[in-house]
mmCIF file of the N, C-alpha and C atoms, coordinates in Angstrom:
data_MODEL
# 
_entry.id   MODEL 
# 
loop_
_atom_site.group_PDB 
_atom_site.id 
_atom_site.type_symbol 
_atom_site.label_atom_id 
_atom_site.label_alt_id 
_atom_site.label_comp_id 
_atom_site.label_asym_id 
_atom_site.label_entity_id 
_atom_site.label_seq_id 
_atom_site.pdbx_PDB_ins_code 
_atom_site.Cartn_x 
_atom_site.Cartn_y 
_atom_site.Cartn_z 
_atom_site.occupancy 
_atom_site.B_iso_or_equiv 
_atom_site.pdbx_formal_charge 
_atom_site.auth_seq_id 
_atom_site.auth_comp_id 
_atom_site.auth_asym_id 
_atom_site.auth_atom_id 
_atom_site.pdbx_PDB_model_num 
ATOM 1   N N  . UNK A 1 1  ? 201.955 109.726 -91.205  1.00 0.00 ? 1  UNK A N  1 
ATOM 2   C CA . UNK A 1 1  ? 200.772 109.237 -91.708  1.00 0.00 ? 1  UNK A CA 1 
ATOM 3   C C  . UNK A 1 1  ? 200.897 108.195 -92.754  1.00 0.00 ? 1  UNK A C  1 
ATOM 4   N N  . UNK A 1 2  ? 200.308 107.209 -92.904  1.00 0.00 ? 2  UNK A N  1 
ATOM 5   C CA . UNK A 1 2  ? 200.275 106.192 -93.561  1.00 0.00 ? 2  UNK A CA 1 
ATOM 6   C C  . UNK A 1 2  ? 200.436 106.673 -95.251  1.00 0.00 ? 2  UNK A C  1 
ATOM 7   N N  . UNK A 1 3  ? 200.911 106.432 -96.300  1.00 0.00 ? 3  UNK A N  1 
ATOM 8   C CA . UNK A 1 3  ? 200.776 106.857 -97.563  1.00 0.00 ? 3  UNK A CA 1 
ATOM 9   C C  . UNK A 1 3  ? 199.364 106.012 -98.346  1.00 0.00 ? 3  UNK A C  1 
ATOM 10  N N  . UNK A 1 4  ? 198.549 107.001 -98.589  1.00 0.00 ? 4  UNK A N  1 
ATOM 11  C CA . UNK A 1 4  ? 197.228 106.343 -99.249  1.00 0.00 ? 4  UNK A CA 1 
ATOM 12  C C  . UNK A 1 4  ? 197.582 106.069 -100.722 1.00 0.00 ? 4  UNK A C  1 
ATOM 13  N N  . UNK A 1 5  ? 197.562 104.518 -100.956 1.00 0.00 ? 5  UNK A N  1 
ATOM 14  C CA . UNK A 1 5  ? 197.771 104.668 -102.430 1.00 0.00 ? 5  UNK A CA 1 
ATOM 15  C C  . UNK A 1 5  ? 196.529 103.486 -102.872 1.00 0.00 ? 5  UNK A C  1 
ATOM 16  N N  . UNK A 1 6  ? 195.741 103.069 -102.040 1.00 0.00 ? 6  UNK A N  1 
ATOM 17  C CA . UNK A 1 6  ? 194.702 101.879 -102.687 1.00 0.00 ? 6  UNK A CA 1 
ATOM 18  C C  . UNK A 1 6  ? 193.354 102.911 -102.824 1.00 0.00 ? 6  UNK A C  1 
ATOM 19  N N  . UNK A 1 7  ? 192.480 102.468 -104.115 1.00 0.00 ? 7  UNK A N  1 
ATOM 20  C CA . UNK A 1 7  ? 191.237 103.143 -104.172 1.00 0.00 ? 7  UNK A CA 1 
ATOM 21  C C  . UNK A 1 7  ? 190.206 101.996 -104.003 1.00 0.00 ? 7  UNK A C  1 
ATOM 22  N N  . UNK A 1 8  ? 189.040 102.772 -103.890 1.00 0.00 ? 8  UNK A N  1 
ATOM 23  C CA . UNK A 1 8  ? 187.674 102.225 -104.018 1.00 0.00 ? 8  UNK A CA 1 
ATOM 24  C C  . UNK A 1 8  ? 186.737 102.792 -104.685 1.00 0.00 ? 8  UNK A C  1 
ATOM 25  N N  . UNK A 1 9  ? 185.745 102.139 -105.132 1.00 0.00 ? 9  UNK A N  1 
ATOM 26  C CA . UNK A 1 9  ? 184.601 103.103 -105.724 1.00 0.00 ? 9  UNK A CA 1 
ATOM 27  C C  . UNK A 1 9  ? 183.298 102.779 -104.977 1.00 0.00 ? 9  UNK A C  1 
ATOM 28  N N  . UNK A 1 10 ? 182.496 103.721 -104.636 1.00 0.00 ? 10 UNK A N  1 
ATOM 29  C CA . UNK A 1 10 ? 181.357 103.419 -104.135 1.00 0.00 ? 10 UNK A CA 1 
ATOM 30  C C  . UNK A 1 10 ? 180.106 104.468 -104.757 1.00 0.00 ? 10 UNK A C  1 
ATOM 31  N N  . UNK A 1 11 ? 178.989 103.955 -104.726 1.00 0.00 ? 11 UNK A N  1 
ATOM 32  C CA . UNK A 1 11 ? 178.002 104.333 -105.189 1.00 0.00 ? 11 UNK A CA 1 
ATOM 33  C C  . UNK A 1 11 ? 177.105 105.088 -104.384 1.00 0.00 ? 11 UNK A C  1 
ATOM 34  N N  . UNK A 1 12 ? 176.753 106.303 -104.393 1.00 0.00 ? 12 UNK A N  1 
ATOM 35  C CA . UNK A 1 12 ? 176.037 107.147 -103.354 1.00 0.00 ? 12 UNK A CA 1 
ATOM 36  C C  . UNK A 1 12 ? 175.022 107.879 -104.023 1.00 0.00 ? 12 UNK A C  1 
ATOM 37  N N  . UNK A 1 13 ? 173.792 108.075 -103.234 1.00 0.00 ? 13 UNK A N  1 
ATOM 38  C CA . UNK A 1 13 ? 172.682 109.077 -103.731 1.00 0.00 ? 13 UNK A CA 1 
ATOM 39  C C  . UNK A 1 13 ? 173.253 110.603 -103.965 1.00 0.00 ? 13 UNK A C  1 
ATOM 40  N N  . UNK A 1 14 ? 172.476 110.789 -104.621 1.00 0.00 ? 14 UNK A N  1 
ATOM 41  C CA . UNK A 1 14 ? 172.758 112.670 -104.973 1.00 0.00 ? 14 UNK A CA 1 
ATOM 42  C C  . UNK A 1 14 ? 172.622 113.151 -103.731 1.00 0.00 ? 14 UNK A C  1 
ATOM 43  N N  . UNK A 1 15 ? 171.902 113.077 -102.872 1.00 0.00 ? 15 UNK A N  1 
ATOM 44  C CA . UNK A 1 15 ? 171.544 113.823 -101.336 1.00 0.00 ? 15 UNK A CA 1 
ATOM 45  C C  . UNK A 1 15 ? 173.161 113.323 -100.570 1.00 0.00 ? 15 UNK A C  1 
ATOM 46  N N  . UNK A 1 16 ? 173.303 112.241 -100.684 1.00 0.00 ? 16 UNK A N  1 
ATOM 47  C CA . UNK A 1 16 ? 174.756 111.962 -99.719  1.00 0.00 ? 16 UNK A CA 1 
ATOM 48  C C  . UNK A 1 16 ? 175.722 112.680 -100.507 1.00 0.00 ? 16 UNK A C  1 
ATOM 49  N N  . UNK A 1 17 ? 175.914 112.559 -101.445 1.00 0.00 ? 17 UNK A N  1 
ATOM 50  C CA . UNK A 1 17 ? 176.800 113.419 -102.286 1.00 0.00 ? 17 UNK A CA 1 
ATOM 51  C C  . UNK A 1 17 ? 177.007 114.890 -102.091 1.00 0.00 ? 17 UNK A C  1 
ATOM 52  N N  . UNK A 1 18 ? 175.514 115.515 -102.257 1.00 0.00 ? 18 UNK A N  1 
ATOM 53  C CA . UNK A 1 18 ? 175.247 116.864 -101.580 1.00 0.00 ? 18 UNK A CA 1 
ATOM 54  C C  . UNK A 1 18 ? 176.036 116.916 -100.269 1.00 0.00 ? 18 UNK A C  1 
ATOM 55  N N  . UNK A 1 19 ? 175.513 116.415 -99.242  1.00 0.00 ? 19 UNK A N  1 
ATOM 56  C CA . UNK A 1 19 ? 176.033 116.604 -98.028  1.00 0.00 ? 19 UNK A CA 1 
ATOM 57  C C  . UNK A 1 19 ? 177.353 116.554 -97.758  1.00 0.00 ? 19 UNK A C  1 
ATOM 58  N N  . UNK A 1 20 ? 178.125 115.563 -98.348  1.00 0.00 ? 20 UNK A N  1 
ATOM 59  C CA . UNK A 1 20 ? 179.545 115.324 -98.169  1.00 0.00 ? 20 UNK A CA 1 
ATOM 60  C C  . UNK A 1 20 ? 180.358 116.723 -98.763  1.00 0.00 ? 20 UNK A C  1 
ATOM 61  N N  . UNK A 1 21 ? 179.726 117.059 -100.186 1.00 0.00 ? 21 UNK A N  1 
ATOM 62  C CA . UNK A 1 21 ? 180.456 118.114 -100.599 1.00 0.00 ? 21 UNK A CA 1 
ATOM 63  C C  . UNK A 1 21 ? 180.130 119.400 -99.681  1.00 0.00 ? 21 UNK A C  1 
ATOM 64  N N  . UNK A 1 22 ? 178.822 119.745 -98.941  1.00 0.00 ? 22 UNK A N  1 
ATOM 65  C CA . UNK A 1 22 ? 178.679 120.720 -98.039  1.00 0.00 ? 22 UNK A CA 1 
ATOM 66  C C  . UNK A 1 22 ? 179.785 120.512 -96.991  1.00 0.00 ? 22 UNK A C  1 
ATOM 67  N N  . UNK A 1 23 ? 179.700 119.507 -96.479  1.00 0.00 ? 23 UNK A N  1 
ATOM 68  C CA . UNK A 1 23 ? 180.816 119.301 -95.187  1.00 0.00 ? 23 UNK A CA 1 
ATOM 69  C C  . UNK A 1 23 ? 182.150 119.464 -95.513  1.00 0.00 ? 23 UNK A C  1 
ATOM 70  N N  . UNK A 1 24 ? 182.634 119.038 -96.756  1.00 0.00 ? 24 UNK A N  1 
ATOM 71  C CA . UNK A 1 24 ? 183.891 118.822 -97.164  1.00 0.00 ? 24 UNK A CA 1 
ATOM 72  C C  . UNK A 1 24 ? 184.398 120.900 -97.563  1.00 0.00 ? 24 UNK A C  1 
ATOM 73  N N  . UNK A 1 25 ? 183.139 121.582 -97.946  1.00 0.00 ? 25 UNK A N  1 
ATOM 74  C CA . UNK A 1 25 ? 183.421 122.844 -98.401  1.00 0.00 ? 25 UNK A CA 1 
ATOM 75  C C  . UNK A 1 25 ? 183.568 123.677 -96.786  1.00 0.00 ? 25 UNK A C  1 
ATOM 76  N N  . UNK A 1 26 ? 182.907 123.029 -95.975  1.00 0.00 ? 26 UNK A N  1 
ATOM 77  C CA . UNK A 1 26 ? 183.317 123.868 -94.377  1.00 0.00 ? 26 UNK A CA 1 
ATOM 78  C C  . UNK A 1 26 ? 184.832 123.798 -93.981  1.00 0.00 ? 26 UNK A C  1 
ATOM 79  N N  . UNK A 1 27 ? 185.457 122.523 -94.559  1.00 0.00 ? 27 UNK A N  1 
ATOM 80  C CA . UNK A 1 27 ? 186.914 122.225 -93.968  1.00 0.00 ? 27 UNK A CA 1 
ATOM 81  C C  . UNK A 1 27 ? 187.732 122.714 -95.179  1.00 0.00 ? 27 UNK A C  1 
ATOM 82  N N  . UNK A 1 28 ? 187.121 123.353 -96.184  1.00 0.00 ? 28 UNK A N  1 
ATOM 83  C CA . UNK A 1 28 ? 188.062 123.416 -97.431  1.00 0.00 ? 28 UNK A CA 1 
ATOM 84  C C  . UNK A 1 28 ? 188.790 122.195 -97.672  1.00 0.00 ? 28 UNK A C  1 
ATOM 85  N N  . UNK A 1 29 ? 188.199 121.251 -97.794  1.00 0.00 ? 29 UNK A N  1 
ATOM 86  C CA . UNK A 1 29 ? 188.680 119.985 -98.095  1.00 0.00 ? 29 UNK A CA 1 
ATOM 87  C C  . UNK A 1 29 ? 187.910 119.340 -99.450  1.00 0.00 ? 29 UNK A C  1 
ATOM 88  N N  . UNK A 1 30 ? 188.340 118.300 -100.132 1.00 0.00 ? 30 UNK A N  1 
ATOM 89  C CA . UNK A 1 30 ? 187.677 117.867 -101.363 1.00 0.00 ? 30 UNK A CA 1 
ATOM 90  C C  . UNK A 1 30 ? 186.710 116.564 -100.472 1.00 0.00 ? 30 UNK A C  1 
ATOM 91  N N  . UNK A 1 31 ? 185.684 116.282 -101.399 1.00 0.00 ? 31 UNK A N  1 
ATOM 92  C CA . UNK A 1 31 ? 185.029 115.037 -100.972 1.00 0.00 ? 31 UNK A CA 1 
ATOM 93  C C  . UNK A 1 31 ? 185.365 113.778 -100.630 1.00 0.00 ? 31 UNK A C  1 
ATOM 94  N N  . UNK A 1 32 ? 186.608 113.535 -101.525 1.00 0.00 ? 32 UNK A N  1 
ATOM 95  C CA . UNK A 1 32 ? 187.694 112.257 -101.447 1.00 0.00 ? 32 UNK A CA 1 
ATOM 96  C C  . UNK A 1 32 ? 188.066 112.440 -100.086 1.00 0.00 ? 32 UNK A C  1 
ATOM 97  N N  . UNK A 1 33 ? 188.715 113.738 -99.598  1.00 0.00 ? 33 UNK A N  1 
ATOM 98  C CA . UNK A 1 33 ? 189.567 113.459 -98.329  1.00 0.00 ? 33 UNK A CA 1 
ATOM 99  C C  . UNK A 1 33 ? 188.688 113.532 -96.970  1.00 0.00 ? 33 UNK A C  1 
ATOM 100 N N  . UNK A 1 34 ? 187.523 113.979 -97.264  1.00 0.00 ? 34 UNK A N  1 
ATOM 101 C CA . UNK A 1 34 ? 186.397 113.983 -96.046  1.00 0.00 ? 34 UNK A CA 1 
ATOM 102 C C  . UNK A 1 34 ? 186.017 112.519 -95.880  1.00 0.00 ? 34 UNK A C  1 
ATOM 103 N N  . UNK A 1 35 ? 185.561 112.048 -97.323  1.00 0.00 ? 35 UNK A N  1 
ATOM 104 C CA . UNK A 1 35 ? 185.195 110.578 -97.213  1.00 0.00 ? 35 UNK A CA 1 
ATOM 105 C C  . UNK A 1 35 ? 186.281 109.352 -96.690  1.00 0.00 ? 35 UNK A C  1 
ATOM 106 N N  . UNK A 1 36 ? 187.383 109.471 -97.262  1.00 0.00 ? 36 UNK A N  1 
ATOM 107 C CA . UNK A 1 36 ? 188.880 108.932 -96.485  1.00 0.00 ? 36 UNK A CA 1 
ATOM 108 C C  . UNK A 1 36 ? 189.028 109.196 -95.153  1.00 0.00 ? 36 UNK A C  1 
ATOM 109 N N  . UNK A 1 37 ? 188.784 110.156 -94.694  1.00 0.00 ? 37 UNK A N  1 
ATOM 110 C CA . UNK A 1 37 ? 188.657 110.601 -92.902  1.00 0.00 ? 37 UNK A CA 1 
ATOM 111 C C  . UNK A 1 37 ? 187.492 109.867 -92.342  1.00 0.00 ? 37 UNK A C  1 
ATOM 112 N N  . UNK A 1 38 ? 186.573 109.960 -92.966  1.00 0.00 ? 38 UNK A N  1 
ATOM 113 C CA . UNK A 1 38 ? 185.359 109.142 -92.350  1.00 0.00 ? 38 UNK A CA 1 
ATOM 114 C C  . UNK A 1 38 ? 185.570 107.789 -91.862  1.00 0.00 ? 38 UNK A C  1 
ATOM 115 N N  . UNK A 1 39 ? 186.250 107.146 -93.259  1.00 0.00 ? 39 UNK A N  1 
ATOM 116 C CA . UNK A 1 39 ? 186.111 105.928 -93.125  1.00 0.00 ? 39 UNK A CA 1 
ATOM 117 C C  . UNK A 1 39 ? 187.553 105.515 -92.072  1.00 0.00 ? 39 UNK A C  1 
ATOM 118 N N  . UNK A 1 40 ? 188.585 106.225 -92.240  1.00 0.00 ? 40 UNK A N  1 
ATOM 119 C CA . UNK A 1 40 ? 189.595 106.140 -91.517  1.00 0.00 ? 40 UNK A CA 1 
ATOM 120 C C  . UNK A 1 40 ? 189.229 105.930 -89.897  1.00 0.00 ? 40 UNK A C  1 
ATOM 121 N N  . UNK A 1 41 ? 188.544 106.825 -89.638  1.00 0.00 ? 41 UNK A N  1 
ATOM 122 C CA . UNK A 1 41 ? 187.996 107.269 -88.091  1.00 0.00 ? 41 UNK A CA 1 
ATOM 123 C C  . UNK A 1 41 ? 187.223 105.736 -87.947  1.00 0.00 ? 41 UNK A C  1 
ATOM 124 N N  . UNK A 1 42 ? 186.647 105.442 -88.453  1.00 0.00 ? 42 UNK A N  1 
ATOM 125 C CA . UNK A 1 42 ? 185.612 104.435 -88.698  1.00 0.00 ? 42 UNK A CA 1 
ATOM 126 C C  . UNK A 1 42 ? 186.331 102.970 -88.392  1.00 0.00 ? 42 UNK A C  1 
ATOM 127 N N  . UNK A 1 43 ? 187.386 102.877 -89.575  1.00 0.00 ? 43 UNK A N  1 
ATOM 128 C CA . UNK A 1 43 ? 188.058 101.612 -89.069  1.00 0.00 ? 43 UNK A CA 1 
ATOM 129 C C  . UNK A 1 43 ? 188.959 101.580 -87.928  1.00 0.00 ? 43 UNK A C  1 
ATOM 130 N N  . UNK A 1 44 ? 189.376 102.680 -87.295  1.00 0.00 ? 44 UNK A N  1 
ATOM 131 C CA . UNK A 1 44 ? 190.465 102.763 -86.218  1.00 0.00 ? 44 UNK A CA 1 
ATOM 132 C C  . UNK A 1 44 ? 189.868 102.783 -85.035  1.00 0.00 ? 44 UNK A C  1 
ATOM 133 N N  . UNK A 1 45 ? 188.198 102.672 -85.072  1.00 0.00 ? 45 UNK A N  1 
ATOM 134 C CA . UNK A 1 45 ? 187.569 102.375 -83.642  1.00 0.00 ? 45 UNK A CA 1 
ATOM 135 C C  . UNK A 1 45 ? 186.651 101.095 -84.051  1.00 0.00 ? 45 UNK A C  1 
ATOM 136 N N  . UNK A 1 46 ? 186.894 100.398 -84.960  1.00 0.00 ? 46 UNK A N  1 
ATOM 137 C CA . UNK A 1 46 ? 185.958 99.219  -84.857  1.00 0.00 ? 46 UNK A CA 1 
ATOM 138 C C  . UNK A 1 46 ? 186.032 98.261  -83.910  1.00 0.00 ? 46 UNK A C  1 
ATOM 139 N N  . UNK A 1 47 ? 187.694 98.174  -83.836  1.00 0.00 ? 47 UNK A N  1 
ATOM 140 C CA . UNK A 1 47 ? 187.901 97.150  -82.450  1.00 0.00 ? 47 UNK A CA 1 
ATOM 141 C C  . UNK A 1 47 ? 187.550 97.542  -81.084  1.00 0.00 ? 47 UNK A C  1 
ATOM 142 N N  . UNK A 1 48 ? 187.142 98.637  -80.866  1.00 0.00 ? 48 UNK A N  1 
ATOM 143 C CA . UNK A 1 48 ? 186.921 99.226  -79.561  1.00 0.00 ? 48 UNK A CA 1 
ATOM 144 C C  . UNK A 1 48 ? 185.232 99.049  -79.116  1.00 0.00 ? 48 UNK A C  1 
ATOM 145 N N  . UNK A 1 49 ? 184.617 98.600  -80.288  1.00 0.00 ? 49 UNK A N  1 
ATOM 146 C CA . UNK A 1 49 ? 182.842 98.186  -79.744  1.00 0.00 ? 49 UNK A CA 1 
ATOM 147 C C  . UNK A 1 49 ? 183.002 96.785  -79.940  1.00 0.00 ? 49 UNK A C  1 
ATOM 148 N N  . UNK A 1 50 ? 182.171 96.140  -78.690  1.00 0.00 ? 50 UNK A N  1 
ATOM 149 C CA . UNK A 1 50 ? 181.934 94.889  -78.805  1.00 0.00 ? 50 UNK A CA 1 
ATOM 150 C C  . UNK A 1 50 ? 180.394 94.845  -78.999  1.00 0.00 ? 50 UNK A C  1 
ATOM 151 N N  . UNK A 1 51 ? 179.807 95.602  -79.926  1.00 0.00 ? 51 UNK A N  1 
ATOM 152 C CA . UNK A 1 51 ? 178.479 95.287  -80.351  1.00 0.00 ? 51 UNK A CA 1 
ATOM 153 C C  . UNK A 1 51 ? 178.025 95.598  -81.675  1.00 0.00 ? 51 UNK A C  1 
ATOM 154 N N  . UNK A 1 52 ? 179.236 94.994  -82.514  1.00 0.00 ? 52 UNK A N  1 
ATOM 155 C CA . UNK A 1 52 ? 178.738 94.715  -83.758  1.00 0.00 ? 52 UNK A CA 1 
ATOM 156 C C  . UNK A 1 52 ? 178.974 95.500  -84.921  1.00 0.00 ? 52 UNK A C  1 
ATOM 157 N N  . UNK A 1 53 ? 180.406 95.927  -85.050  1.00 0.00 ? 53 UNK A N  1 
ATOM 158 C CA . UNK A 1 53 ? 180.928 96.166  -86.414  1.00 0.00 ? 53 UNK A CA 1 
ATOM 159 C C  . UNK A 1 53 ? 180.300 97.516  -87.084  1.00 0.00 ? 53 UNK A C  1 
ATOM 160 N N  . UNK A 1 54 ? 180.157 97.225  -88.266  1.00 0.00 ? 54 UNK A N  1 
ATOM 161 C CA . UNK A 1 54 ? 179.428 98.348  -88.964  1.00 0.00 ? 54 UNK A CA 1 
ATOM 162 C C  . UNK A 1 54 ? 177.887 98.387  -89.057  1.00 0.00 ? 54 UNK A C  1 
ATOM 163 N N  . UNK A 1 55 ? 177.369 97.622  -88.557  1.00 0.00 ? 55 UNK A N  1 
ATOM 164 C CA . UNK A 1 55 ? 175.999 97.805  -88.627  1.00 0.00 ? 55 UNK A CA 1 
ATOM 165 C C  . UNK A 1 55 ? 175.667 98.722  -87.383  1.00 0.00 ? 55 UNK A C  1 
ATOM 166 N N  . UNK A 1 56 ? 176.582 98.246  -86.373  1.00 0.00 ? 56 UNK A N  1 
ATOM 167 C CA . UNK A 1 56 ? 176.100 99.029  -85.149  1.00 0.00 ? 56 UNK A CA 1 
ATOM 168 C C  . UNK A 1 56 ? 176.611 100.558 -85.424  1.00 0.00 ? 56 UNK A C  1 
ATOM 169 N N  . UNK A 1 57 ? 177.671 101.022 -86.347  1.00 0.00 ? 57 UNK A N  1 
ATOM 170 C CA . UNK A 1 57 ? 178.204 102.283 -86.531  1.00 0.00 ? 57 UNK A CA 1 
ATOM 171 C C  . UNK A 1 57 ? 176.848 102.943 -87.277  1.00 0.00 ? 57 UNK A C  1 
ATOM 172 N N  . UNK A 1 58 ? 176.358 102.334 -88.344  1.00 0.00 ? 58 UNK A N  1 
ATOM 173 C CA . UNK A 1 58 ? 175.141 102.698 -89.159  1.00 0.00 ? 58 UNK A CA 1 
ATOM 174 C C  . UNK A 1 58 ? 174.195 103.354 -88.226  1.00 0.00 ? 58 UNK A C  1 
ATOM 175 N N  . UNK A 1 59 ? 173.452 102.561 -87.293  1.00 0.00 ? 59 UNK A N  1 
ATOM 176 C CA . UNK A 1 59 ? 172.374 102.400 -86.787  1.00 0.00 ? 59 UNK A CA 1 
ATOM 177 C C  . UNK A 1 59 ? 172.672 103.630 -85.604  1.00 0.00 ? 59 UNK A C  1 
ATOM 178 N N  . UNK A 1 60 ? 173.725 103.763 -85.080  1.00 0.00 ? 60 UNK A N  1 
ATOM 179 C CA . UNK A 1 60 ? 174.098 104.666 -84.072  1.00 0.00 ? 60 UNK A CA 1 
ATOM 180 C C  . UNK A 1 60 ? 174.237 105.971 -84.852  1.00 0.00 ? 60 UNK A C  1 
ATOM 181 N N  . UNK A 1 61 ? 174.500 105.902 -85.943  1.00 0.00 ? 61 UNK A N  1 
ATOM 182 C CA . UNK A 1 61 ? 174.566 107.368 -86.733  1.00 0.00 ? 61 UNK A CA 1 
ATOM 183 C C  . UNK A 1 61 ? 173.360 107.892 -87.699  1.00 0.00 ? 61 UNK A C  1 
ATOM 184 N N  . UNK A 1 62 ? 172.194 106.991 -87.677  1.00 0.00 ? 62 UNK A N  1 
ATOM 185 C CA . UNK A 1 62 ? 170.861 107.304 -88.457  1.00 0.00 ? 62 UNK A CA 1 
ATOM 186 C C  . UNK A 1 62 ? 169.924 106.952 -87.616  1.00 0.00 ? 62 UNK A C  1 
ATOM 187 N N  . UNK A 1 63 ? 169.315 107.747 -87.143  1.00 0.00 ? 63 UNK A N  1 
ATOM 188 C CA . UNK A 1 63 ? 168.056 107.714 -86.092  1.00 0.00 ? 63 UNK A CA 1 
ATOM 189 C C  . UNK A 1 63 ? 166.814 106.944 -86.784  1.00 0.00 ? 63 UNK A C  1 
ATOM 190 N N  . UNK A 1 64 ? 166.917 106.616 -88.033  1.00 0.00 ? 64 UNK A N  1 
ATOM 191 C CA . UNK A 1 64 ? 165.617 106.455 -88.951  1.00 0.00 ? 64 UNK A CA 1 
ATOM 192 C C  . UNK A 1 64 ? 165.734 104.946 -89.022  1.00 0.00 ? 64 UNK A C  1 
ATOM 193 N N  . UNK A 1 65 ? 166.813 104.382 -88.821  1.00 0.00 ? 65 UNK A N  1 
ATOM 194 C CA . UNK A 1 65 ? 166.799 102.696 -88.840  1.00 0.00 ? 65 UNK A CA 1 
ATOM 195 C C  . UNK A 1 65 ? 166.107 102.490 -87.583  1.00 0.00 ? 65 UNK A C  1 
ATOM 196 N N  . UNK A 1 66 ? 165.168 101.449 -87.964  1.00 0.00 ? 66 UNK A N  1 
ATOM 197 C CA . UNK A 1 66 ? 164.315 100.881 -86.864  1.00 0.00 ? 66 UNK A CA 1 
ATOM 198 C C  . UNK A 1 66 ? 164.331 99.303  -87.121  1.00 0.00 ? 66 UNK A C  1 
ATOM 199 N N  . UNK A 1 67 ? 165.301 98.475  -86.397  1.00 0.00 ? 67 UNK A N  1 
ATOM 200 C CA . UNK A 1 67 ? 165.167 97.014  -86.564  1.00 0.00 ? 67 UNK A CA 1 
ATOM 201 C C  . UNK A 1 67 ? 164.400 96.412  -85.334  1.00 0.00 ? 67 UNK A C  1 
ATOM 202 N N  . UNK A 1 68 ? 163.780 95.623  -85.655  1.00 0.00 ? 68 UNK A N  1 
ATOM 203 C CA . UNK A 1 68 ? 162.986 94.651  -84.643  1.00 0.00 ? 68 UNK A CA 1 
ATOM 204 C C  . UNK A 1 68 ? 161.828 95.391  -84.066  1.00 0.00 ? 68 UNK A C  1 
ATOM 205 N N  . UNK A 1 69 ? 161.410 96.245  -84.949  1.00 0.00 ? 69 UNK A N  1 
ATOM 206 C CA . UNK A 1 69 ? 159.890 97.257  -84.478  1.00 0.00 ? 69 UNK A CA 1 
ATOM 207 C C  . UNK A 1 69 ? 158.916 96.949  -85.457  1.00 0.00 ? 69 UNK A C  1 
# 
């Protein structure tokens, strides 16, 4: 595994943080570890889709987003 040395800061809602905490605790992980895993898996799969990168990922994961309606 590649050494993790880079850092980013992301502002999130309290609701998102709460959900990340719940999911991290299920795995006995930290929120940072869970967030890194989510981002790593997304970046590893971004080249496999020909339908539009990040916005396609968000739309697939969030049924509340309606574009063009």
